[in-house]
N, CA, C and O of each residue as an XYZ file, in Angstrom:
744
protein
N       0.802     -1.191      0.000
C       0.000      0.000      0.000
C       0.849      1.261      0.000
O       0.538      2.227     -0.697
N       1.912      1.250      0.777
C       2.785      2.429      0.828
C       3.394      2.719     -0.532
O       3.511      3.876     -0.934
N       3.782      1.664     -1.238
C       4.363      1.838     -2.568
C       3.346      2.445     -3.535
O       3.692      3.321     -4.329
N       2.109      1.991     -3.474
C       1.068      2.566     -4.335
C       0.853      4.040     -4.025
O       0.733      4.858     -4.937
N       0.804      4.379     -2.750
C       0.632      5.784     -2.373
C       1.809      6.636     -2.831
O       1.632      7.784     -3.239
N       3.006      6.073     -2.763
C       4.207      6.822     -3.136
C       4.262      7.147     -4.626
O       5.048      7.998     -5.041
N       3.453      6.494     -5.423
C       3.400      6.839     -6.849
C       2.831      8.234     -7.063
O       3.065      8.853     -8.102
N       2.078      8.733     -6.073
C       1.398     10.018     -6.246
C       1.700     11.032     -5.147
O       1.533     12.232     -5.362
N       2.136     10.583     -3.990
C       2.378     11.484     -2.863
C       3.804     12.015     -2.890
O       4.702     11.392     -3.457
N       4.000     13.175     -2.268
C       5.339     13.752     -2.191
C       6.251     12.903     -1.323
O       7.426     12.720     -1.641
N       5.708     12.381     -0.217
C       6.500     11.542      0.682
C       5.566     10.574      1.390
O       4.459     10.941      1.786
N       6.023      9.327      1.547
C       5.258      8.296      2.242
C       6.186      7.585      3.218
O       7.315      7.222      2.889
N       5.669      7.400      4.436
C       6.375      6.626      5.448
C       5.484      5.446      5.802
O       4.386      5.631      6.327
N       5.948      4.237      5.517
C       5.221      3.032      5.897
C       5.647      2.615      7.295
O       6.840      2.493      7.574
N       4.676      2.395      8.175
C       4.963      2.055      9.565
C       4.391      0.675      9.854
O       3.210      0.421      9.621
N       5.242     -0.221     10.367
C       4.768     -1.559     10.723
C       5.646     -2.095     11.849
O       6.873     -2.032     11.776
N       5.007     -2.622     12.885
C       5.747     -3.180     14.012
C       6.230     -4.602     13.740
O       7.170     -5.073     14.380
N       5.592     -5.281     12.799
C       5.953     -6.666     12.496
C       7.311     -6.691     11.796
O       7.453     -6.101     10.725
N       8.314     -7.362     12.375
C       9.651     -7.341     11.775
C       9.699     -7.950     10.377
O      10.442     -7.465      9.523
N       8.924     -8.998     10.128
C       8.931     -9.616      8.803
C       8.298     -8.709      7.757
O       8.830     -8.563      6.657
N       7.165     -8.099      8.095
C       6.497     -7.186      7.160
C       7.373     -5.964      6.883
O       7.493     -5.522      5.741
N       7.978     -5.430      7.932
C       8.870     -4.279      7.774
C      10.032     -4.623      6.844
O      10.320     -3.886      5.901
N      10.689     -5.737      7.112
C      11.867     -6.124      6.319
C      11.484     -6.391      4.865
O      12.202     -5.991      3.949
N      10.362     -7.062      4.655
C       9.883     -7.321      3.289
C       9.668     -6.002      2.554
O      10.158     -5.820      1.440
N       8.938     -5.087      3.176
C       8.629     -3.805      2.521
C       9.905     -3.006      2.255
O      10.075     -2.449      1.171
N      10.786     -2.951      3.226
C      12.020     -2.173      3.087
C      12.877     -2.673      1.928
O      13.472     -1.880      1.197
N      12.934     -3.990      1.767
C      13.763     -4.561      0.705
C      13.074     -4.568     -0.657
O      13.741     -4.457     -1.686
N      11.777     -4.694     -0.674
C      11.024     -4.868     -1.926
C      10.637     -3.558     -2.603
O      10.666     -3.462     -3.829
N      10.274     -2.548     -1.810
C       9.727     -1.312     -2.378
C      10.703     -0.168     -2.164
O      10.991      0.243     -1.040
N      11.199      0.330     -3.295
C      12.210      1.393     -3.217
C      11.824      2.544     -4.140
O      11.698      2.387     -5.355
N      11.647      3.672     -3.536
C      11.400      4.927     -4.247
C      12.075      6.036     -3.436
O      12.224      5.912     -2.220
N      12.475      7.101     -4.096
C      13.136      8.181     -3.349
C      12.227      8.832     -2.300
O      12.712      9.370     -1.305
N      10.926      8.782     -2.523
C       9.976      9.429     -1.613
C       9.309      8.439     -0.653
O       8.293      8.765     -0.039
N       9.876      7.228     -0.520
C       9.273      6.178      0.293
C      10.282      5.655      1.313
O      11.405      5.288      0.967
N       9.859      5.629      2.569
C      10.701      5.041      3.616
C       9.810      4.205      4.532
O       8.585      4.316      4.504
N      10.444      3.379      5.332
C       9.715      2.496      6.241
C      10.300      2.608      7.636
O      11.500      2.809      7.823
N       9.414      2.473      8.604
C       9.816      2.482     10.007
C       9.235      1.263     10.695
O       8.070      0.917     10.499
N      10.054      0.623     11.497
C       9.569     -0.511     12.291
C       9.235      0.009     13.680
O      10.109      0.165     14.533
N       7.952      0.271     13.886
C       7.476      0.726     15.186
C       5.955      0.582     15.234
O       5.307      0.373     14.209
N       5.412      0.695     16.409
C       3.964      0.670     16.560
C       3.389      1.959     15.979
O       3.946      3.039     16.177
N       2.295      1.843     15.275
C       1.645      3.037     14.719
C       1.282      4.011     15.839
O       1.310      5.226     15.639
N       0.942      3.485     17.014
C       0.576      4.319     18.158
C       1.737      5.179     18.653
O       1.523      6.147     19.383
N       2.953      4.835     18.265
C       4.130      5.571     18.729
C       4.702      6.509     17.666
O       5.612      7.283     17.961
N       4.195      6.456     16.457
C       4.667      7.350     15.397
C       4.296      8.776     15.792
O       3.136      9.042     16.107
N       5.258      9.696     15.781
C       4.969     11.027     16.327
C       5.308     12.194     15.411
O       5.435     13.324     15.883
N       5.455     11.951     14.124
C       5.711     13.049     13.191
C       4.396     13.598     12.671
O       3.448     12.842     12.454
N       4.331     14.889     12.472
C       3.149     15.529     11.891
C       3.101     15.161     10.397
O       4.116     15.240      9.705
N       1.916     14.757      9.904
C       1.741     14.352      8.509
C       0.445     14.950      7.969
O      -0.442     15.336      8.729
N       0.356     15.019      6.655
C      -0.882     15.497      6.025
C      -2.006     14.486      6.180
O      -3.150     14.848      6.457
N      -1.669     13.216      5.999
C      -2.703     12.173      6.057
C      -2.125     10.870      6.586
O      -0.947     10.562      6.404
N      -2.993     10.118      7.246
C      -2.682      8.760      7.664
C      -3.624      7.838      6.901
O      -4.831      8.069      6.845
N      -3.058      6.804      6.322
C      -3.844      5.780      5.636
C      -3.635      4.496      6.436
O      -2.529      3.961      6.508
N      -4.725      4.016      7.034
C      -4.659      2.868      7.940
C      -5.714      1.875      7.477
O      -6.877      1.960      7.872
N      -5.298      0.931      6.634
C      -6.247      0.064      5.950
C      -6.279     -1.348      6.526
O      -5.243     -1.986      6.712
N      -7.495     -1.819      6.805
C      -7.747     -3.187      7.229
C      -6.829     -3.603      8.390
O      -6.249     -4.688      8.380
N      -6.713     -2.728      9.375
C      -5.809     -2.991     10.487
C      -6.432     -2.701     11.843
O      -6.060     -3.348     12.822
N      -7.347     -1.774     11.944
C      -7.879     -1.366     13.251
C      -8.527     -2.535     13.994
O      -8.579     -2.542     15.224
N      -9.016     -3.511     13.249
C      -9.629     -4.685     13.874
C      -8.590     -5.578     14.571
O      -8.953     -6.507     15.293
N      -7.303     -5.296     14.355
C      -6.218     -6.061     14.972
C      -5.617     -5.347     16.189
O      -4.741     -5.895     16.859
N      -6.081     -4.142     16.472
C      -5.454     -3.282     17.474
C      -6.077     -3.499     18.857
O      -7.299     -3.489     19.008
N      -5.214     -3.694     19.867
C      -5.670     -3.930     21.243
C      -6.331     -2.691     21.847
O      -7.344     -2.803     22.538
N      -5.768     -1.522     21.590
C      -6.301     -0.281     22.157
C      -6.597      0.712     21.025
O      -5.822      1.642     20.802
N      -7.721      0.517     20.306
C      -7.995      1.391     19.168
C      -8.165      2.862     19.543
O      -7.820      3.737     18.749
N      -8.685      3.151     20.725
C      -8.840      4.564     21.110
C      -7.486      5.256     21.250
O      -7.338      6.414     20.859
N      -6.515      4.564     21.795
C      -5.153      5.115     21.914
C      -4.580      5.405     20.528
O      -3.988      6.461     20.304
N      -4.757      4.475     19.614
C      -4.271      4.657     18.247
C      -4.979      5.837     17.574
O      -4.332      6.672     16.942
N      -6.286      5.902     17.707
C      -7.046      6.980     17.062
C      -6.688      8.341     17.645
O      -6.662      9.333     16.917
N      -6.411      8.406     18.950
C      -5.927      9.657     19.541
C      -4.626     10.086     18.882
O      -4.441     11.264     18.574
N      -3.722      9.133     18.665
C      -2.431      9.439     18.041
C      -2.627      9.927     16.606
O      -2.029     10.922     16.197
N      -3.465      9.223     15.846
C      -3.714      9.617     14.455
C      -4.291     11.022     14.400
O      -3.850     11.840     13.593
N      -5.273     11.314     15.248
C      -5.900     12.644     15.259
C      -4.890     13.730     15.634
O      -4.981     14.857     15.149
N      -3.932     13.391     16.494
C      -2.935     14.370     16.927
C      -1.903     14.687     15.856
O      -1.375     15.799     15.828
N      -1.604     13.744     14.979
C      -0.499     13.960     14.027
C      -0.959     14.253     12.603
O      -0.153     14.706     11.790
N      -2.240     14.007     12.270
C      -2.665     14.085     10.868
C      -3.795     15.089     10.656
O      -4.656     15.268     11.518
N      -3.775     15.735      9.502
C      -4.880     16.602      9.103
C      -6.076     15.789      8.634
O      -7.223     16.206      8.795
N      -5.802     14.628      8.053
C      -6.866     13.741      7.566
C      -6.433     12.300      7.789
O      -5.243     11.994      7.865
N      -7.431     11.415      7.892
C      -7.130      9.986      8.052
C      -8.128      9.186      7.233
O      -9.310      9.521      7.159
N      -7.634      8.138      6.630
C      -8.445      7.200      5.851
C      -8.264      5.848      6.530
O      -7.190      5.248      6.471
N      -9.324      5.378      7.174
C      -9.224      4.197      8.019
C     -10.293      3.205      7.580
O     -11.483      3.519      7.596
N      -9.868      2.008      7.187
C     -10.830      1.008      6.727
C     -10.832     -0.208      7.638
O      -9.869     -0.482      8.354
N     -11.951     -0.929      7.586
C     -12.106     -2.165      8.351
C     -13.180     -3.015      7.679
O     -14.050     -2.469      7.000
N     -13.142     -4.333      7.848
C     -14.215     -5.172      7.299
C     -15.538     -4.900      8.031
O     -15.542     -4.496      9.193
N     -16.629     -5.122      7.353
C     -17.963     -5.025      7.944
C     -18.296     -6.366      8.593
O     -18.397     -7.384      7.909
N     -18.464     -6.363      9.912
C     -18.780     -7.606     10.611
C     -20.047     -8.263     10.058
O     -20.134     -9.491     10.017
N     -21.025     -7.465      9.633
C     -22.296     -8.024      9.170
C     -22.147     -8.851      7.895
O     -22.952     -9.750      7.651
N     -21.131     -8.564      7.077
C     -20.932     -9.354      5.859
C     -19.761    -10.324      5.987
O     -19.540    -11.152      5.103
N     -19.013    -10.226      7.082
C     -17.845    -11.087      7.279
C     -18.155    -12.268      8.202
O     -17.745    -13.399      7.941
N     -18.880    -11.988      9.277
C     -19.151    -13.006     10.298
C     -20.496    -13.682     10.043
O     -21.343    -13.125      9.345
N     -20.698    -14.859     10.593
C     -22.012    -15.503     10.488
C     -23.082    -14.638     11.163
O     -22.761    -13.891     12.087
N     -24.328    -14.718     10.731
C     -25.396    -13.902     11.333
C     -25.440    -14.058     12.852
O     -25.449    -15.172     13.377
N     -25.467    -12.915     13.551
C     -25.565    -12.903     15.002
C     -24.255    -13.077     15.744
O     -24.226    -12.943     16.967
N     -23.169    -13.370     15.042
C     -21.876    -13.596     15.702
C     -21.220    -12.276     16.095
O     -21.418    -11.253     15.439
N     -20.443    -12.311     17.164
C     -19.693    -11.139     17.630
C     -18.571    -10.772     16.651
O     -18.213     -9.604     16.502
N     -18.024    -11.809     15.984
C     -16.968    -11.588     14.995
C     -16.815    -12.842     14.144
O     -17.386    -13.890     14.444
N     -16.037    -12.714     13.085
C     -15.764    -13.847     12.206
C     -14.809    -14.812     12.919
O     -14.432    -14.588     14.070
N     -14.431    -15.867     12.234
C     -13.492    -16.811     12.840
C     -12.031    -16.440     12.583
O     -11.140    -17.251     12.837
N     -11.772    -15.241     12.087
C     -10.399    -14.798     11.887
C      -9.732    -14.637     13.257
O     -10.124    -13.761     14.028
N      -8.742    -15.458     13.568
C      -8.150    -15.418     14.914
C      -7.355    -14.139     15.188
O      -7.071    -13.832     16.346
N      -6.999    -13.403     14.163
C      -6.196    -12.188     14.337
C      -7.067    -10.959     14.573
O      -6.561     -9.921     15.001
N      -8.366    -11.056     14.302
C      -9.260     -9.924     14.540
C      -9.662     -9.903     16.007
O     -10.251    -10.860     16.511
N      -9.345     -8.821     16.682
C      -9.720     -8.676     18.082
C     -11.150     -8.170     18.212
O     -11.865     -8.531     19.147
N     -11.559     -7.332     17.267
C     -12.907     -6.766     17.278
C     -13.299     -6.456     15.841
O     -12.484     -5.956     15.066
N     -14.530     -6.747     15.489
C     -15.075     -6.379     14.178
C     -16.288     -5.497     14.411
O     -16.969     -5.614     15.431
N     -16.551     -4.619     13.462
C     -17.544     -3.568     13.657
C     -18.645     -3.629     12.617
O     -18.416     -4.039     11.479
N     -19.843     -3.219     13.014
C     -20.884     -2.863     12.064
C     -20.833     -1.339     11.966
O     -20.121     -0.701     12.741
N     -21.565     -0.750     11.039
C     -21.414      0.675     10.720
C     -21.585      1.590     11.935
O     -20.765      2.482     12.153
N     -22.630      1.383     12.720
C     -22.871      2.244     13.879
C     -21.761      2.157     14.914
O     -21.357      3.171     15.482
N     -21.271      0.959     15.159
C     -20.182      0.764     16.113
C     -18.894      1.424     15.616
O     -18.145      2.020     16.390
N     -18.656      1.306     14.326
C     -17.440      1.885     13.751
C     -17.482      3.406     13.830
O     -16.500      4.047     14.203
N     -18.623      3.970     13.479
C     -18.788      5.423     13.580
C     -18.598      5.869     15.037
O     -17.909      6.855     15.300
N     -19.209      5.143     15.978
C     -19.088      5.479     17.405
C     -17.637      5.384     17.887
O     -17.234      6.145     18.768
N     -16.857      4.476     17.333
C     -15.443      4.373     17.679
C     -14.667      5.598     17.190
O     -13.821      6.129     17.910
N     -14.956      6.042     15.970
C     -14.175      7.100     15.333
C     -14.557      8.519     15.759
O     -13.681      9.362     15.951
N     -15.838      8.784     15.907
C     -16.315     10.163     16.107
C     -15.725     10.897     17.308
O     -15.499     12.103     17.204
N     -15.465     10.249     18.438
C     -14.868     11.002     19.555
C     -13.466     11.541     19.266
O     -12.978     12.407     19.992
N     -12.826     11.049     18.234
C     -11.436     11.399     17.961
C     -11.267     12.433     16.848
O     -10.196     13.028     16.720
N     -12.299     12.653     16.048
C     -12.176     13.527     14.880
C     -13.344     14.508     14.825
O     -14.430     14.227     15.333
N     -13.106     15.665     14.202
C     -14.173     16.655     14.050
C     -15.251     16.171     13.087
O     -16.438     16.424     13.293
N     -14.831     15.479     12.041
C     -15.819     14.948     11.094
C     -15.416     13.546     10.648
O     -14.236     13.236     10.481
N     -16.430     12.715     10.461
C     -16.221     11.343      9.994
C     -17.238     11.073      8.894
O     -18.444     11.125      9.138
N     -16.766     10.789      7.696
C     -17.639     10.349      6.603
C     -17.403      8.854      6.429
O     -16.276      8.414      6.201
N     -18.477      8.080      6.538
C     -18.353      6.636      6.440
C     -18.883      6.161      5.098
O     -20.041      6.398      4.752
N     -18.025      5.490      4.352
C     -18.370      4.940      3.044
C     -18.313      3.422      3.119
O     -17.571      2.856      3.922
N     -19.102      2.774      2.279
C     -19.057      1.329      2.178
C     -18.391      0.926      0.880
O     -18.546      1.592     -0.143
N     -17.648     -0.172      0.926
C     -17.044     -0.747     -0.275
C     -17.953     -1.874     -0.750
O     -18.275     -2.785      0.013
N     -18.363     -1.811     -2.011
C     -19.301     -2.772     -2.588
C     -18.716     -3.362     -3.867
O     -17.854     -2.760     -4.507
N     -19.200     -4.551     -4.229
C     -18.849     -5.129     -5.523
C     -19.485     -4.301     -6.635
O     -20.571     -3.745     -6.469
N     -18.804     -4.229     -7.753
C     -19.307     -3.567     -8.957
C     -18.869     -4.401    -10.164
O     -18.065     -5.324    -10.032
N     -19.386     -4.078    -11.296
C     -19.038     -4.694    -12.574
C     -18.884     -6.210    -12.487
O     -19.846     -6.903    -12.156
N     -17.686     -6.745    -12.778
C     -17.493     -8.208    -12.819
C     -17.847     -8.868    -11.492
O     -18.479     -9.924    -11.471
N     -17.448     -8.260    -10.404
C     -17.718     -8.876     -9.097
C     -19.208     -8.859     -8.762
O     -19.713     -9.788     -8.133
N     -19.907     -7.817     -9.175
C     -21.362     -7.776     -8.951
C     -22.038     -8.848     -9.793
O     -22.951     -9.524     -9.318
N     -21.599     -9.012    -11.046
C     -22.161    -10.062    -11.909
C     -21.891    -11.444    -11.308
O     -22.761    -12.315    -11.331
N     -20.691    -11.641    -10.775
C     -20.347    -12.913    -10.144
C     -21.226    -13.154     -8.919
O     -21.701    -14.269     -8.706
N     -21.441    -12.128     -8.125
C     -22.300    -12.225     -6.940
C     -23.715    -12.663     -7.336
O     -24.313    -13.522     -6.689
N     -24.236    -12.064     -8.402
C     -25.574    -12.432     -8.887
C     -25.588    -13.857     -9.435
O     -26.556    -14.591     -9.237
N     -24.517    -14.247    -10.121
C     -24.433    -15.616    -10.652
C     -24.426    -16.643     -9.525
O     -25.029    -17.710     -9.647
N     -23.753    -16.324     -8.442
C     -23.735    -17.237     -7.291
C     -25.151    -17.405     -6.739
O     -25.568    -18.514     -6.405
N     -25.880    -16.300     -6.648
C     -27.270    -16.383     -6.165
C     -28.142    -17.244     -7.073
O     -29.109    -17.858     -6.620
N     -27.793    -17.285     -8.359
C     -28.568    -18.065     -9.327
C     -28.077    -19.511     -9.466
O     -28.607    -20.265    -10.282
N     -27.067    -19.903     -8.676
C     -26.646    -21.293     -8.685
C     -25.292    -21.586     -9.310
O     -24.964    -22.751     -9.536
N     -24.502    -20.567     -9.594
C     -23.187    -20.762    -10.209
C     -22.327    -21.724     -9.398
O     -21.584    -22.518     -9.975
N     -22.412    -21.670     -8.073
C     -21.587    -22.542     -7.233
C     -21.940    -24.023     -7.364
O     -21.142    -24.879     -6.981
N     -23.101    -24.334     -7.890
C     -23.444    -25.735     -8.163
C     -23.013    -26.124     -9.573
O     -22.665    -27.278     -9.823
N     -23.037    -25.171    -10.483
C     -22.771    -25.450    -11.890
C     -21.286    -25.691    -12.192
O     -20.944    -26.707    -12.797
N     -20.409    -24.782    -11.784
C     -18.997    -24.899    -12.191
C     -18.317    -26.163    -11.666
O     -17.522    -26.749    -12.401
N     -18.584    -26.623    -10.425
C     -17.940    -27.895    -10.027
C     -18.475    -29.078    -10.839
O     -17.717    -29.975    -11.208
N     -19.782    -29.077    -11.114
C     -20.367    -30.179    -11.887
C     -19.793    -30.212    -13.300
O     -19.585    -31.287    -13.862
N     -19.539    -29.045    -13.870
C     -18.981    -28.958    -15.224
C     -17.452    -29.074    -15.230
O     -16.827    -29.085    -16.291
N     -16.867    -29.158    -14.053
C     -15.412    -29.278    -13.891
C     -14.641    -28.131    -14.543
O     -13.620    -28.333    -15.200
N     -15.157    -26.941    -14.341
C     -14.492    -25.759    -14.909
C     -14.069    -24.764    -13.823
O     -13.684    -23.637    -14.134
N     -14.137    -25.170    -12.569
C     -13.835    -24.239    -11.472
C     -12.448    -23.636    -11.616
O     -12.309    -22.414    -11.664
N     -11.437    -24.459    -11.685
C     -10.070    -23.935    -11.738
C      -9.818    -23.103    -12.989
O      -9.314    -21.987    -12.858
N     -10.138    -23.575    -14.200
C      -9.891    -22.728    -15.373
C     -10.644    -21.397    -15.311
O     -10.110    -20.355    -15.692
N     -11.896    -21.442    -14.824
C     -12.666    -20.192    -14.733
C     -11.991    -19.212    -13.781
O     -11.730    -18.066    -14.148
N     -11.706    -19.661    -12.555
C     -11.148    -18.743    -11.561
C      -9.701    -18.375    -11.854
O      -9.244    -17.315    -11.426
N      -8.965    -19.224    -12.575
C      -7.608    -18.854    -12.991
C      -7.629    -17.643    -13.919
O      -6.662    -16.882    -13.965
N      -8.712    -17.459    -14.651
C      -8.843    -16.288    -15.542
C      -9.592    -15.143    -14.866
O      -9.249    -13.972    -15.029
N     -10.617    -15.507    -14.104
C     -11.484    -14.486    -13.503
C     -10.739    -13.639    -12.458
O     -10.816    -12.410    -12.490
N     -10.034    -14.280    -11.549
C      -9.399    -13.561    -10.440
C      -8.365    -12.543    -10.930
O      -8.395    -11.406    -10.458
N      -7.455    -12.880    -11.848
C      -6.504    -11.859    -12.314
C      -7.168    -10.707    -13.082
O      -6.578     -9.636    -13.222
N      -8.376    -10.921    -13.572
C      -9.066     -9.877    -14.335
C      -9.755     -8.845    -13.445
O     -10.227     -7.819    -13.937
N      -9.816     -9.106    -12.151
C     -10.462     -8.166    -11.230
C      -9.575     -6.940    -11.066
O      -8.359     -7.057    -10.907
N     -10.195     -5.765    -11.106
C      -9.454     -4.511    -10.939
C     -10.212     -3.599     -9.984
O     -11.279     -3.952     -9.483
N      -9.653     -2.437     -9.741
C     -10.308     -1.465     -8.854
C     -11.674     -1.052     -9.399
O     -12.539     -0.630     -8.630
N     -11.882     -1.164    -10.704
C     -13.176     -0.808    -11.301
C     -14.279     -1.784    -10.899
O     -15.460     -1.507    -11.111
N     -13.902     -2.917    -10.323
C     -14.872     -3.925     -9.903
C     -15.332     -3.719     -8.458
O     -15.962     -4.592     -7.859
N     -15.005     -2.552     -7.918
C     -15.452     -2.148     -6.588
C     -15.977     -0.721     -6.680
O     -15.575      0.042     -7.558
N     -16.879     -0.367     -5.765
C     -17.350      1.016     -5.694
C     -17.487      1.424     -4.245
O     -17.822      0.610     -3.385
N     -17.225      2.687     -3.985
C     -17.446      3.274     -2.666
C     -18.755      4.035     -2.714
O     -19.022      4.759     -3.673
N     -19.580      3.874     -1.672
C     -20.909      4.483     -1.667
C     -21.357      4.672     -0.221
O     -20.880      3.986      0.683
N     -22.268      5.598     -0.016
C     -22.809      5.829      1.327
C     -24.087      5.028      1.579
O     -24.588      5.003      2.703
N     -24.616      4.374      0.546
C     -25.885      3.654      0.679
C     -25.752      2.316      1.377
O     -24.697      1.684      1.314
N     -26.802      1.880      2.038
C     -26.973      0.590      2.708
C     -25.664     -0.013      3.227
O     -25.194     -1.039      2.732
N     -25.097      0.639      4.219
C     -23.812      0.212      4.768
C     -23.875     -1.183      5.397
O     -22.841     -1.836      5.533
N     -25.049     -1.646      5.777
C     -25.160     -3.001      6.323
C     -24.729     -4.055      5.304
O     -24.312     -5.149      5.685
N     -24.826     -3.734      4.008
C     -24.456     -4.684      2.954
C     -23.024     -4.482      2.440
O     -22.556     -5.247      1.598
N     -22.344     -3.475      2.935
C     -20.971     -3.188      2.486
C     -20.029     -4.315      2.877
O     -20.205     -4.949      3.918
N     -19.043     -4.560      2.053
C     -17.991     -5.529      2.371
C     -17.068     -4.961      3.455
O     -16.721     -5.640      4.421
N     -16.693     -3.729      3.268
C     -15.777     -3.028      4.172
C     -16.293     -1.616      4.365
O     -17.141     -1.139      3.611
N     -15.763     -0.948      5.396
C     -16.039      0.466      5.614
C     -14.749      1.244      5.386
O     -13.665      0.800      5.766
N     -14.880      2.404      4.766
C     -13.763      3.320      4.615
C     -14.214      4.628      5.258
O     -15.169      5.263      4.810
N     -13.510      5.015      6.316
C     -13.842      6.249      7.017
C     -12.880      7.344      6.570
O     -11.663      7.156      6.558
N     -13.443      8.482      6.206
C     -12.656      9.668      5.876
C     -12.810     10.588      7.073
O     -13.896     11.108      7.330
N     -11.729     10.787      7.798
C     -11.767     11.502      9.069
C     -10.917     12.773      9.002
O      -9.804     12.774      8.475
N     -11.468     13.835      9.545
C     -10.714     15.114      9.599
C     -10.883     15.725     10.966
O     -10.339     16.797     11.235
């Protein structure tokens, strides 16, 4: 993610406490405007224009401490997390992902973020184009058809690499059905 951001930003600092992730990123992604730090995000203390914190808050032991830090150092923050309502079984507190400490539905996520920022815009990530068509095909029985026809592997070997950012959309509508939430915080 840091490398993608560095294609357009003046400067990007990737922060990760995991030694393996840090070392991988440091060795793999090299740009003059990109650097990496091995530390807890909660301890990063440089003033920045924006913080991009994607699919990670559900792994954090003390999210309020982290959000206080982000609000103190950044003018804007983009923070995403999976939607518990579409990730976990109906009625469950969370999915079976052992690394997720807490998963949120839209109201809970907004309630977590709002005390830390002046404004929070909550968007949902939804399937679009090819992925929406695939979702509809599954509802119509595609999951029974492809194994019976023995085309599962050839189909998905072509389908998965063809997915692009155009196959997703961000929207404010029906957040209960969103795959993920993206919060724009200022």
